[in-house]
N, C-alpha and C positions, 0 to 999 in steps of 0.2 A: 505493498500500498505506499509505505515512504517513497520506496523508489518511481510510482507511478504519479505521485504528487512532484515529486522534483521534475519530472520529466514535463508534466504539464506547466509549472513555474517557466521551465527552460523557453518553452514554446510561446508562451506568452510574453515573456520578457523581448526575446526576439523578435514578436509581431510590433509591439509598441516601439522597440527602438528604433526599426528600420519606417514604422508609419506615423511615428510622434511629432515628425515637423511640420507634414503635411494635414494631422488632425488639426493641430493647431491653429493653423493658417485658416483652414475650412470654418474654425467654430468662430474664426473672427470675424468672417464673412457675414456667417449666418447671424451676426449679432446686429449686424444691419439690415437686417431682412426683417418685414413685417412676417407677425403670427396671423396665420389664418388656422380658422375653425372650421372642420370635417363637420359635413351633415351626419348625424346620426342613422347608422344604417342597422335596419332590423331586419334579421332573419328567419322565416318562419318555416318549421316543416310539419309534417302528419305524422304521430306518433303509428308506429306500426305495431302490430300484437303479432309474435312470430315464437314458435316453439324452437329451442335451441337443443342443439346435444354439446354435453360438455367436453371440454379439450381432451386431448388425448393424454396429457399430464394434468392432473389438477391437484394442485398440494403436493402430498405424497401418494396420491391414487394414479393407478395406471389405468386407462378406460379404451384405449385402443382396441379396436375390436368388438366394442361392447354397447347394447341399446344403452341410451340413457335420454334424458327429457331434461329440459330446465326451462322453467315457467316462472316468468316474472309476473309476480303478483299485483305489483303496484300499477302495473300496464294496463289491468284488465279490468274490462265490465264486470262485474260479478257483486253478489250478495256478500260483501266482505264482513258484515256485522252480523249474519247467521252463520256462516262457516260452512254456507252451503257445497256440499263436494263435488257435485253434479257440474257446476259452474266452475269452481277455483282449478279443478284438475279436469278438465273436460277435453283438454286434447291429450290426455295419457289414453290412447285405444284401449279397451278392455278393460278399465279400472272398474271393478264392482265396489258401488258404494252402500252401506248397509246405514238406511236411517234407524236407527234403532230408538229414538226415544225424540227426535224432534227439536231439542232445546239447542242444539248448535253448540253444546259444547265439547263434542270428541268429534274426529274424524274415521269412522268403521271401514277401510278399506281393503282391497284385496285385488289380487290379479291372476291370470292364467288357473283359475279353478281351486285357489286356495281360499280356506275360511276369513273372511272378515272380522269376525269378533274383535271387536278394539284393535284391529290392524295388527294383531297378534303374530301374523307370519314373514310380517316385514322387520326388518332391522332400522330402528327408528331413532333419528338424531337429531338433534338440534344444535347447530355451528360442529358437526361432528363430533355432538357428545352423545352418546347412547341413552335413551329416556325410557326404554322398555322397562317396565316395573321388577322384572325379574327374569332374564333370558332362560332361565331352567326351570324355572316354577312356575312364574304367569309372566311372561312377555308382553302382557297387555302395555297398551299407550294411556295408561291415567294421567300422564302428564300431559297438557292441552294447552299450550301457548296461542293466545288468542291470534287472530289473522290479521288483525290489524297492526301487529308488531313485527310481519313478516315481508321481508322483501322479494324474494324467491324460494322457490322450493325446486329440489334436485331429484331425481329418481334413477337408480342404477337397476338393472334386473338382473337376475340371477346368477348371469355369467360372470360378476363381478365378486362375488360370493367369498373368495378366498382371501380378499385382503379385507372385507369388513365385517366378516362372521360366515356363518355357514346358513343362512337362511335362504329357502327355496323363493320366497317372493323378493327378492332384493331389498336394498338399502331406498330410505327417503329420508332425505334431509332437509330439513327446516332452516333457513338461514333468516336470521332476524335483520331487522335494520340497524344501520349503523349510525353513527355520529358523524356530522358535518366537520370534516378535520378543518376546513377554513376558518373556522370560527371558535372562540372560547366558550359560546353558550348557544345552544339552539333549543327551540321547544316546540313541538307538535303536540296536539290536541285532534282527538277524532271522536266527535260525538253524534250517537244513532238512534232512532226512533222508529217503531215498526209495531205493526199489527201484533194484537193478542198480549199486549203491555211490554212490549220489547223497549227497554231503556240501556243503553252503553254508552260508556267513556273511556278514552283510551289517553292517557297524556304521557309525556315521555320528553328528556332532556337529554341535549348529549352536545359533547363538542369536545376542543382540544386544548390544554394547558399545557405547552414544554412539551414535553417525551409523554404524556399521560394523556390518552384518549379513554373518554369515557363515557356511557349511553346507560341510561335506566328508563324503566316505565312502570306506570300504574293502571290497571286493568279492573273496572267494574261492570257487572251486567245482569240486569235482571231480566226475566220473561214470566208471563201468566201462563203461558202454553197452550197451544191448536187444541189441546184435549183437555177435558175438566181434571182437574187434581195433578197438572203437570206443569207446576212452579218450580223456577230453577231461579239460584243464586250463585253466579261464580266471579271469581276476582284471580290477577293474575298480575305477579312482580318479578322484576327481571331488573339486574344490574351487572354490567361488563366494563371492567377496568384492564385497559393495555397499556402496557409500559415498553416503552423502544429503549431497553437497557445501551444496546450499541446499534450500529448499524445494523449488524448480523444477528441480534438476538432478541428477540420480542418475546414478554410475557404478558399473558393473560390471565384473568383469572373470573370467572361469571357465577353467579346464582340465579337460577330461575326456580318460580315457585307458582303453581296455580293449585286452584282447588274449588269445588261446588258443592251445594247441596241442590238436591234434585229430586223433586218429589215425581214418583212413578206410578202411573193412571193403571196400569197393571194390563194384560193381554185381553184380547176378544175373541171370542167365537164367530165363526162366519156368518150366523145371525144377527148378532150383534153388530159388526162390522155393517152387513147390511141395511139394518135400522138407523145407526147412527154411529160412524165412525170415530165423534168427536167425545162419544159417552166413555167413562172411567168403569171399570170395574173394582178398583184398590183406592183408597183414599188415606192410607197409612203406612205405603210402602217409601222408603228413602234410599237415595244411594248418594254416598260422601267422599269421594277421594281426596286427599289433601297432601301435596306430592313435593319435593325438595328436591333440586337437581343443580349440589355445586362443583364446579372445575375448577382443576388448574393447568396451564399449560404454556409450554416452553419451544419455541421454534428458532432454532439455531441453526444459521447458515456458515459454517466454517468455509467454506469455497462457493466458487459460483457453478461449481458441479454438485455440490452435495446438500442436502438438506436433513435436517433431525429434529423429529417432533415427539415431544414426551407430553402424556394429558397421565392426569390423575381425575377422574368422577367418581359420583356416586348418583344414587336415587334413593332417596330416604323419604318414608311416609308412612301413609297408611290408607287402606281402601274400605271404606265402612259401608255396611246396608243393614237398615231393618225393614224387615217385611212379611207378611200376610204370603207365607207361597204354598200356593193352589192353582190347580187349572182355573182358566177363565171360567166355569161354567160352574164355579164351587163359590157361592157369594162369601165377602167378608163380614158378617152380618153378627149385631149384639144377640148373645145367647135371650130366647124370651123370658126364660124365668129370672137370671141374673140381670139381665139388660147391659153387661158388659161383652166386650170382645173377646176373641180367641187370644192369647200371649203370643206375642210378633216373635220371630226367629230373627236373633244379633248376628252378622258374621264380621270379623274383625282382622283384617289381613295387616300384618307391620312388615314394610319392606326395609330390608340392609343392603343392598346391593352395591358393591367395589368393583371399578375397573380402573386398570393400570395399561398404557399402552405406549411403547415406542414403537417409530417408523421411521426410518434410514432408506432415502432416496439419493441414488447415485448414479451419475450420466458418466458414459465410459464409452470406451471402443473395443469392437471385435475384430482387430484387425483393419480395415476400413471401413466397417459396420457400425453407425451411431446405434447406442445401445444406453438404455435407463434402467437400473434396476431398484426395488423396492422389497426390503427386507423389513421384518418387525419380530413382536411378540405383544401377545395380549394375555394378561391375567385378570381371572375375576373370582372373586370370595363374596357369596350372596350366603343370607340367612333370612327367607322367609318364615313369618312365626305365623302362622293362620289360626285362629279361633273361630269356630262354626258351631253353628244350633245351639247358640245359647237360648236362653229363655228367657226372652223380654216382656217387656211391660203390654199393658192390653190398653193402653193409650193410643192416641191419634197424632201426637206430636213426635217428631225427630228423637229419640232416645235409645242411646245404646246401654243401658243399664239394664242389669239381669235381676230376676224376680227370683232366681233359684242358682246355688253355686251351682260351679263348673260349667263345661263346656263340652257339645256332643262328639266334638273334634278338635284337638288341642295339639298340634303338628308342627315340626320343624322340618323344614325343608333345605339342609347344607348343601350347598355346592362348591367345588373349588375346580378350577378348569385354566389349563396354560395351552395358550395355542400359538404357533410359530408358524410364521408362512414367507413364501416367498415369490415373485415373479418379475420377471425381465422381458422389457419392451425391446424388441430387436428391428431394427429399420433395413429389412435385407434388399431394398432399394428403394429409391427417394419416394415409390409409392405404396409398395408392400410392408408389412409390417405383422410380425409375428410376436404372441405372448405367451408362453407358456408359464404355468404357476404351480406350485405345490401349497398344502396348508396341513398341518397336524394337531389336531385336538386330542388334548391328554385332561381327562377328568374326570369326578367322582361327584354324585348328588347321593345323600343318606339322608332318608326319610324317618324322623325318630318322633316320639310323643303316643299320646292315647287314643283311641278312638271307643268311646261308652258303649258301642253295640259289636265291639269286634275282640276276639282276644289277643291280649297284648303280645303273644309271641308271633302272629301273623302282623303286626305292625310295620315293623323294620324292616326297611327294603333298600338294599344300594343298588346304583344303574350306574356302570363307567360308560366314560363317553371318548371311546378310542375309536379315532379316524384318520386315516390319511387320505386326505381329498385332494384330487388331481384336475386340473383344467389348463387348458389352452384356446387364446383367439386368434383371428388375424382381420385384418384391414386392408382393404385395396381402394386408394384415392383414385378414381376415375377422373375424376378433374378435383382442382384445388379446393372445391366445395360440395362433391359429392363424392361419398365413399360408401364400398361395398363393405359388411362385417360378418363375420361369422364366430361363434364361440360354443366351447363345451365346457361345462363344470361341474362338480359333483358338489353334493350340498346332503345337510341334514338337519333334520329336527329332534332335539332332546323331547324325551316323554316328562310332560309337564304334572304338575299336582292334580289337575282336574283328570288326568289318564288315569291315577292309580287308587283314586281314594274311594273306596265303597259308599255308596250313598245309602246303603242299608244292610242289615244282615244277612240277608240273600246273597250278598254280593261276594264274590273274594278276588284278589289279585294274582296276577300269574308274577312269581317271583323272578321271572327270568325274561322281563320284558326288555325287549330292543327298541332304541331309536330308529326314527325315522329316517330314512336315506335314501337317497338318488341323486336326479340329476337335471341339469338345464341343457338342454341345445338351441340354439336359435342362429338366424341367418337374415339380412335384410341389406337395404339400400337406403341412406340419409343423405340428405344435402340439400343445396338451394339452386334450382336451376331457371335461371331468367327470375321470374317473379313468384315461382313456385318452390313451395318449400313440402319436403315429402320426407318420410320414415315410414316406409312399410316391410315389415318382415313378419316370418314364421317361427314356430317354436314347439317344444316338443319337451315336457315335463315329467318325468317318471316319477313317482312316489312311493318306495317302498315300507312295508311293516305298519300302515295306518293303523291307529289305536281304537278299539272298539269292544264289543260285548258279543260274549258267545255263549248257548246256554250248555253246561255238562253236566255230569253225575259224580255226585261228592262216592265217597268212599262207604256209607250207609244207602245209598242207593236212590239219594233224593237228588231234585234237579237244581244245579247252582248254575247263577251266572258269572261268567269268569271274564273279566277284564283283561283283554291281550292284545296282541299284535294279530289281525284278522285279514289281512291281505293287501293290495297294491293299488295304486288308481294309476290314470296317465291323462294327462291333459295335451292337447295339439290345437293349433289354431295357427290363425293370420291377424296381424295388428296393423292398421293402418291408420295413418295420418297425413292428409293432405291439407296445406294451405296455401291460399292465391288470392293475388290481389284482382279483383272482377273488373273494376275499373279505378280510372284516375283521372281528373280532371282539374288541375288549379290547386286549389285547397281542398278539394273534395276527394276522399279515399272511400270505395268501398270494397271489402275483404271479405273473403269466405275461408272457411274449415270443415271438415269432416274428419270424425276421429271412432271409427267404424273395427269393430273386431269379430270375428268368428271362433269360438270354442267350441272344441268336443272333449270334456273331460266324462272320464268312463271309470267306474271300478274295474279290477282284476284280480279273478282268483280271491274274490271276498264272500264270507258268509257272514251274516248277523243275525241276533237275535230276535223272535218274532214275539215273546212271550216265554213260549213252551217247547219251541223247536227252534232248529237255525233254517234259513235260506240262503240260498245263492244269489247275489246281488251282482254276478258278474256282466259287464255289459249295460249295466245301471248308470244314469248319468250322476256325477256328484252332485250334491247339494250346494245349492248358492249360487250355479256355473252357470248363465244364461247362454245359449248357442250364440246368439247377437244383442252386441250391444251399440249403439251407436249414437253419437251426440254431432252435432251440426248446426254451425251458428254464421250468421252473416253481419258484419260492422259494418256502420255508415259513420265515416269520420268525417268533420267539417271544422277546421280551425282546431280549437282545443275542446270541441262540442264530439262526444262518442256515443254511439247507440248501438247494442248488441241485441239479436233476437236468436234464441237458440232453443232448438229440438233435440230431445232424448228420448231413444228407443229402448226399453231393456226387455229381452226376451221372458218367456215363463222360466220358472226354477222348480225344483222340488225340495221340500222339507226334512226328507228324511230319504237313506240308502235305498228302501224299498221302491221308492218314487212314486208314494201314494199321491191320486189324483185325487179320488173323491175326499171330501175334509173331513176328519172326525168331528164328532159333536162337541167337543172341547175346544176344536181350533187347533191342538197340536201338530197334527199332520195333514197334508194336504198339498194342492199344488199352488204354488204364487203366482197370479197369472202375470203375462207381459202389462206393460203398461209406458206410454208416451206422456211427454211432459213438454210445455211451453214455458220459456222462461223471458224475460226483459229486462235490460239493464241498461241506464245511462250513465254516464262520467261527464263532466265538466270542470275543466282545470282554468284557473283564472288567475294568471302570472304567478305560477310556481308557489302561489303561497294559498290560497283555497282551491279545494277540492268539493265538489258536491258529486252525489252519488245517490241514483235511484234504482229501487229494484220493484219489480212485481213478479214473485216467484210463483210456478205453478198458475199459469194465467188462465185454464181453463178452470181451475178450479177440478183436478182430477182427484177423487179417491180411492188411493192405492196402498198399497205397501210393498215392503222389498223382502220380507224375510220370516219366516216362522221361528224362532229359535227354540232348540229342543231343552234348553238349560236356562239359564241369568239371562235377561230379567225374568223369565217366567214364557214357558211354553203356550202358545198361540200367535194372534195375530197382533201385531203393533204399528197401527196406522201411521203413515206418513203425512204431514203437514199438508193442508189444502193451501187455497189461494191465499198469499201473503203481501204486503207493501213494507218496503224499508226507504227510509232516508236519512242518507249520513250526512255532515259537511266534518272538512278535514282542514286544519290552519296549522301552517309553519311560519315560525318567526325566528 
């Protein structure tokens, strides 16, 4: 560095030594000239909405040959205040959005025929920090930052799993807004009102003082709910401090928190849904997660070719629920003789999940071939303490207190896992890149505790996670802006708490359970041709050793339900995204997009319990996996005003592996009909200071539902929201 500075000083000295006399003479002549003021020149452009692929090298991640999407939320016409997934992530083809409760507190999403429950098949991150509550016990996304806080969303499909984890569904990374580093202090406020009592406020500050960059926000939201007894109160806070210690060392500390209390109106039967989809079957059920995500990160660049990132993070907090748990056709009514309700069930989970990760990226040469290597190690130490089936009160308010000593289930799920990984990106030619990779998982999960209705000797269960995972991806650049990509990567999904807890005395758990494993194979073409952006690909996802239940005969000859590995499933399909400028004239731009996917997700060699016997479901469709999903939009932009109309279609799905079509009387099983929706969103940007957004979601007031859950929050129909209006105003100072 000192040598370079010396050379720079020498060049500058020689330049001024030769030019100084002429410079002085020219300056003396300029002093005698008149000063002319130039007219102000205003340059106006039209904001374009366009999905991007992530770069080949993204931080310390290698993404050449992998399907990825980058969506800039701040440019979208979408219902930001209500966190409407089908609008925010419309340009991700094949994305299944599960509208669990309509409150807008969480996104429940999945791709390629996987389970969308709280997005738990995805590796979920915020600014690169893992936020899944417990990867091995309960990998759900209870941490839920407000959409107002997000600048963009990054999604990498399953072929990148060797670098970030081993999830089949891929990695989704929510990037928060950052401070304006040209100012010492900046302020942003976004406030919204909407149908059904929606009120929200988001307030953030940020800036740069010396070497310190800071950003923080506070968020509050209340919502009365589309359905009866569906009130929700949410809040979130976030603080980020970044210190530029040297030109090559950056330190960052963050703390995020999200919590909400949601009253849950309960499931419906098909008859109840037909009569009034807004009615409730429950008035005493509540759900309350409260999650903290602290993290420390150091990014060191010892040379122009090498970067080292070290991260320490945790997910700490609780998931609480109190509910009357029964089928939709079982009323929650007071006892005619006592006038009191039945006691509710109380469940409390405590999350203590810790992650440490070191990643090293190095650029090097293999002879004449440029290459980039990423190696790393990731360690996890988790303790999920689950207390369930506690006897709660007979009251109607949110109350986690118990009226009887002890819990029906009091369990710990301890996991220690260390993974090492390496992937190299080699440029075989200026156009062709090859990226082989490997990941080794080495861990153990131990379940300990008590189950009141279960033999103490049968409770302990140890599950080893021992996998060597391989993958390779390739990329060929047809032009600088168009690439062909193809990749293969092995993956696995750990056995989680839900898979091994017997729900009754009539169930037992296989002591030789195996983690699900398989692979993702994909290929496609992506890029920009003239004004058309395209990303069209095919995929094949094999999911082995799925977990489920079968009927077996115990030693005494009685029938028993066994929770075990029941077989495999396979998902194949096509995912297509097309975006194009349809018309342009002066300051007017009309653009459109279609995000359409075909999915064939079916069971292979699977038997499931039907009550008293086992039945083969091989060839049946996987639950919550529609054959067709299509979202299409047209955007009209004139100066700083934008209007987007979106049409969404989701095909029919099944609620169980038996593919039951005729609904049962309690609504727990049956077909989930196809549905189509229209949304209308408008945005006005005024001088970069003020942003006004308006939204009409579900314009035609379509009554629909997206899934019949088989477990929490209750088996049956959970109606999605009808027509709603939202208006928000954002101010930057």
